[in-house]
C-alpha positions in Angstrom: 15.3 9.6 -53.2 14.2 13.1 -52.6 11.0 11.8 -50.9 13.2 9.6 -48.6 15.4 12.6 -47.7 12.3 14.7 -46.9 10.9 11.9 -44.7 14.1 11.2 -42.8 14.2 14.3 -40.6 10.7 13.4 -39.4 11.8 10.2 -37.8 12.9 9.8 -34.2 11.6 11.3 -31.0 9.6 14.5 -31.8 7.8 14.9 -28.5 9.6 18.0 -27.4 9.2 19.5 -30.9 5.5 18.8 -31.0 4.7 19.7 -27.4 7.0 22.6 -27.1 7.7 24.3 -23.7 6.5 27.8 -23.3 8.5 30.7 -24.6 9.0 32.0 -21.1 10.5 28.7 -20.0 14.3 28.4 -20.7 15.3 25.5 -18.4 13.3 22.6 -19.9 13.4 19.0 -21.0 15.3 18.2 -24.3 15.1 15.3 -26.8 17.8 13.4 -24.8 15.8 13.4 -21.6 12.6 12.6 -23.5 14.2 9.6 -25.2 15.3 8.2 -21.8 11.8 8.7 -20.5 10.3 6.7 -23.4 12.6 3.8 -22.5 11.3 3.9 -18.9 7.8 4.0 -20.1 8.4 0.9 -22.3 9.7 -1.0 -19.2 6.7 0.0 -17.1 4.2 -0.8 -19.9 5.8 -4.2 -20.7 5.7 -5.3 -17.1 2.1 -4.0 -16.7 1.0 -6.2 -19.7 2.9 -9.2 -18.3 1.2 -8.9 -14.9 -2.2 -8.3 -16.5 -1.9 -11.7 -18.1 -0.7 -13.2 -14.8 -3.6 -11.7 -13.0 -6.1 -12.8 -15.7 -4.9 -16.4 -15.8 -4.7 -16.9 -12.0 -7.7 -18.9 -10.8 -10.1 -17.1 -8.4 -11.1 -20.4 -6.9 -7.9 -22.1 -6.0 -5.5 -19.1 -5.8 -7.8 -16.2 -4.7 -5.2 -14.7 -2.3 -2.4 -14.9 -4.8 -4.7 -13.1 -7.3 -5.2 -10.3 -4.8 -1.5 -10.0 -4.3 -0.9 -9.8 -8.1 -2.9 -6.6 -8.2 0.1 -4.8 -6.7 2.6 -5.1 -9.6 -0.2 -4.7 -12.1 -1.4 -1.4 -10.8 2.0 0.1 -9.9 3.4 -0.6 -13.4 0.2 0.5 -15.1 0.0 3.8 -13.2 3.6 4.6 -13.8 3.3 3.7 -17.5 0.6 6.3 -17.9 2.6 8.8 -15.9 5.8 8.3 -17.9 4.0 8.4 -21.2 2.8 11.9 -20.2 6.3 12.7 -18.9 8.1 11.5 -22.0 5.6 13.3 -24.3 6.6 16.6 -22.6 3.1 17.0 -21.1 1.8 17.3 -17.6 4.1 20.2 -16.5 4.1 23.8 -15.5 6.9 26.4 -15.0 8.1 28.2 -12.0 10.8 30.7 -11.3 13.9 29.2 -9.8 15.3 30.4 -6.5 19.0 29.7 -7.4 20.6 30.3 -10.8 23.0 27.3 -10.7 21.5 26.1 -14.0 20.9 28.9 -16.5 20.7 29.5 -20.3 21.7 32.3 -22.6 18.2 33.7 -22.3 18.7 34.2 -18.5 15.0 33.9 -17.7 15.4 31.7 -14.7 12.2 29.8 -15.3 12.3 26.0 -14.9 10.0 23.4 -16.3 8.6 21.2 -13.5 6.5 18.0 -14.1 3.6 17.6 -11.7 2.5 14.4 -13.5 5.0 12.2 -11.7 3.6 13.3 -8.3 0.2 12.2 -9.4 1.7 8.8 -10.3 3.5 8.6 -6.9 0.3 9.5 -5.0 -1.6 6.7 -6.8 1.1 4.0 -6.8 2.6 4.4 -3.3 -0.3 2.7 -1.4 0.2 -0.5 -3.5 3.9 -0.6 -2.7 3.1 -0.1 1.0 0.6 -2.9 0.8 3.3 -5.3 -0.5 5.6 -4.2 2.3 2.9 -4.6 4.9 2.0 -8.1 3.8 5.7 -9.1 3.8 6.2 -7.9 7.4 2.9 -9.4 8.7 2.7 -13.1 8.1 -0.7 -14.6 8.9 0.9 -18.0 9.4 2.3 -16.8 12.7 -1.2 -16.1 14.0 -2.6 -18.5 16.6 -5.6 -20.0 14.9 -6.8 -21.4 18.2 -7.4 -17.9 19.4 -10.0 -16.1 17.3 -9.3 -12.8 19.1 -5.7 -13.0 18.1 -6.6 -13.6 14.5 -8.8 -10.6 14.3 -6.3 -8.5 16.2 -3.6 -9.5 13.7 -5.7 -8.5 10.7 -6.7 -5.2 12.3 -3.1 -4.5 13.1 -2.1 -5.0 9.5 -4.9 -2.7 8.2 -4.3 0.0 10.8 -0.5 0.0 10.1 -1.1 0.2 6.4 -3.5 3.2 6.8 -1.1 5.2 8.9 1.8 4.5 6.6 -0.2 5.4 3.5 -1.5 8.6 5.1 2.1 9.7 6.0 3.4 8.9 2.5 0.6 10.8 0.8 1.5 13.9 2.9 5.1 13.4 1.8 4.1 13.4 -1.9 1.8 16.4 -1.5 4.5 18.3 0.4 7.0 17.9 -2.5 4.3 18.7 -5.1 3.4 22.0 -3.4 7.1 22.8 -2.9 7.8 22.8 -6.7 5.0 25.3 -7.3 6.4 27.9 -4.9 9.1 30.2 -6.4 10.3 31.7 -3.1 12.3 30.1 -0.2 9.0 29.1 1.4 9.2 26.0 -0.7 11.7 24.5 1.7 9.0 24.7 4.5 6.9 22.2 2.5 10.0 20.2 1.8 10.5 19.9 5.5 6.9 18.8 6.0 7.4 16.2 3.3 10.6 14.8 4.7 9.2 14.7 8.2 6.2 12.6 7.0 8.6 10.4 5.0 10.8 9.7 8.1 7.7 8.9 10.1 6.5 6.4 7.5 10.0 4.9 7.3 10.3 4.5 11.1 7.0 2.6 11.1 8.3 0.3 8.4 11.5 -0.2 10.3 9.6 -1.2 13.4 7.6 -3.7 11.3 10.8 -5.1 9.8 12.5 -5.7 13.2 9.3 -7.4 14.5 9.1 -9.6 11.4 12.8 -10.5 11.5 12.2 -12.2 14.8 9.5 -14.5 13.4 10.4 -17.8 11.9 7.6 -17.4 9.4 9.0 -14.3 7.7 11.0 -14.6 4.5 14.3 -13.0 5.2 14.8 -12.2 1.5 11.8 -9.9 1.7 13.3 -8.0 4.7 16.5 -7.4 2.7 14.6 -6.0 -0.3 12.5 -3.8 2.0 15.7 -2.4 3.6 17.0 -1.8 0.1 13.8 0.1 -0.8 14.2 2.3 2.2 17.7 3.3 1.1 16.4 4.1 -2.4 13.5 6.1 -0.8 16.1 8.4 0.9 17.4 9.4 -2.5 14.1 11.0 -3.5 14.4 14.2 -1.4 18.0 14.4 -2.5 17.0 14.4 -6.1 14.3 16.9 -5.4 16.7 19.3 -3.7 19.2 19.0 -6.6 16.6 19.5 -9.4 13.3 21.2 -8.7 14.3 22.6 -5.3 17.8 23.9 -5.7 18.1 24.0 -9.6 21.5 22.3 -9.4 21.0 19.8 -12.3 19.3 20.0 -15.7 15.8 18.6 -16.3 17.4 15.9 -18.4 19.5 14.7 -15.5 16.5 15.0 -13.2 14.6 12.7 -15.6 17.4 10.1 -15.5 17.6 10.3 -11.7 13.9 10.0 -11.1 13.5 7.3 -13.7 16.0 5.0 -12.0 14.4 5.6 -8.6 10.9 5.0 -9.9 11.9 1.8 -11.7 13.2 0.4 -8.5 10.4 1.7 -6.2 7.4 1.0 -8.4 8.4 -1.9 -10.5 11.3 -4.1 -9.4 10.7 -4.1 -5.6 6.9 -4.5 -5.8 7.3 -7.4 -8.3 9.9 -9.2 -6.1 7.9 -8.7 -2.9 4.7 -9.8 -4.5 6.2 -13.1 -5.8 7.8 -13.7 -2.4 4.4 -13.0 -0.7 2.6 -15.2 -3.2 5.0 -18.1 -2.7 4.4 -18.3 1.0 0.7 -17.5 1.2 -1.7 -20.0 2.8 -4.8 -20.2 0.6 -6.7 -22.1 3.2 -5.9 -19.7 6.1 -9.3 -17.9 6.2 -11.1 -21.2 5.6 -9.3 -22.7 8.6 -10.3 -19.6 10.7 -14.0 -19.9 9.7 -14.0 -23.7 10.3 -12.4 -23.2 13.7 -15.0 -20.5 14.7 -17.8 -22.8 13.7 -16.4 -25.6 15.8 -16.0 -23.2 18.7 -19.5 -22.0 18.5 -21.0 -25.5 18.3 -18.9 -26.5 21.3 -20.2 -23.6 23.4 -23.8 -24.5 22.8 -25.4 -26.0 26.0 -27.5 -29.2 25.5 -31.1 -29.1 26.6 -31.5 -30.9 30.0 -34.3 -33.4 30.2 -36.7 -33.4 33.2 -36.2 -36.6 35.2 -39.1 -38.9 34.8 -40.4 -41.6 37.2 -42.6 -44.6 36.8 -46.2 -43.7 36.0 -47.4 -40.2 35.9 -46.9 -39.5 39.6 -44.9 -36.5 40.4 -42.4 -37.0 43.2 -43.2 -34.8 46.2 -40.6 -32.5 47.5 -39.1 -33.0 50.9 -39.2 -30.2 53.5 -35.6 -29.3 52.7 -36.5 -28.9 49.0 -39.5 -26.7 49.5 -39.0 -23.1 48.5 -39.2 -20.5 51.2 -41.7 -17.7 50.7 -41.7 -14.4 52.5 -44.9 -13.3 54.1 -46.0 -9.7 54.3 -44.0 -9.0 57.5 -40.8 -10.4 56.2 -41.0 -13.8 57.9 -40.6 -17.0 55.9 -42.7 -20.1 56.0 -42.9 -23.3 54.0 -45.5 -23.5 51.3 -46.9 -27.0 51.2 -46.8 -28.7 47.9 -49.8 -30.6 46.9 -49.3 -34.1 45.6 -50.9 -35.1 42.4 -53.3 -38.0 42.7 -52.7 -41.0 40.6 
């Protein structure tokens, strides 16, 4: 019985006790926040394992495009599972002096624990989310297969739009990351840069949404989920301003806020969009394009013209009107007589 009593206090979440925050950090994560983060990690990890099986058992021969699409939920959930394991274990953080003392402790140090690990997760996971959004708003079925130039233009438009949106989103993530490391009011300058890049990326997504909504080939349910994702995305700078930026809420509340937003952004929405995209994908699209190009090339090939033949081996003499005109040395032309072949 004494042995059980001695073992009982060791049960439960000990992450904060094992990985203690520094002595000079008084505003930090507690066991309550860590327990919530372990729950979020479990969701991400479970969905990552599920989609790992889905990806593994999807045939590369008959469903190669679907298999490519299933990479999105696999990678987003796996990346965020690694991130939240570190977050819940009270690792991947640093401390910075707060600008405002809205949240304080009896130690009155004014030093807050900030987790840079989630920004690493965002930086790696956002491109996959944007890829799912880009595929949902650019349907290849609406491309005119008879026009090879239009097909190439449509694919290049998808890739260029994805690159620009990804670049803007990464600037947004880096701006917020740099902002949490600066103790002075200059952090709000980087916050402004981040929000500007975010609004630019959101405007590009809105333009793609409105264009896709006019197409009969676009799944309208995907447009609704993308609009919902944009509303959720707006809440990220608000959470940043209340937690790491303005020190208005505790790190535990920050963990709950970010955990809900990340589950929606990097798990639920990518999974839904991926399955919508996979349900409407045309596996034979690129095969049709290649087959059409081969037919077009064969049709443009000119047949070799045969030289007209006459009876015997006698060449037909040219008439005077058919004789080529040749210039002499002084620029005058004369008819060159054509010798007839003898039989």
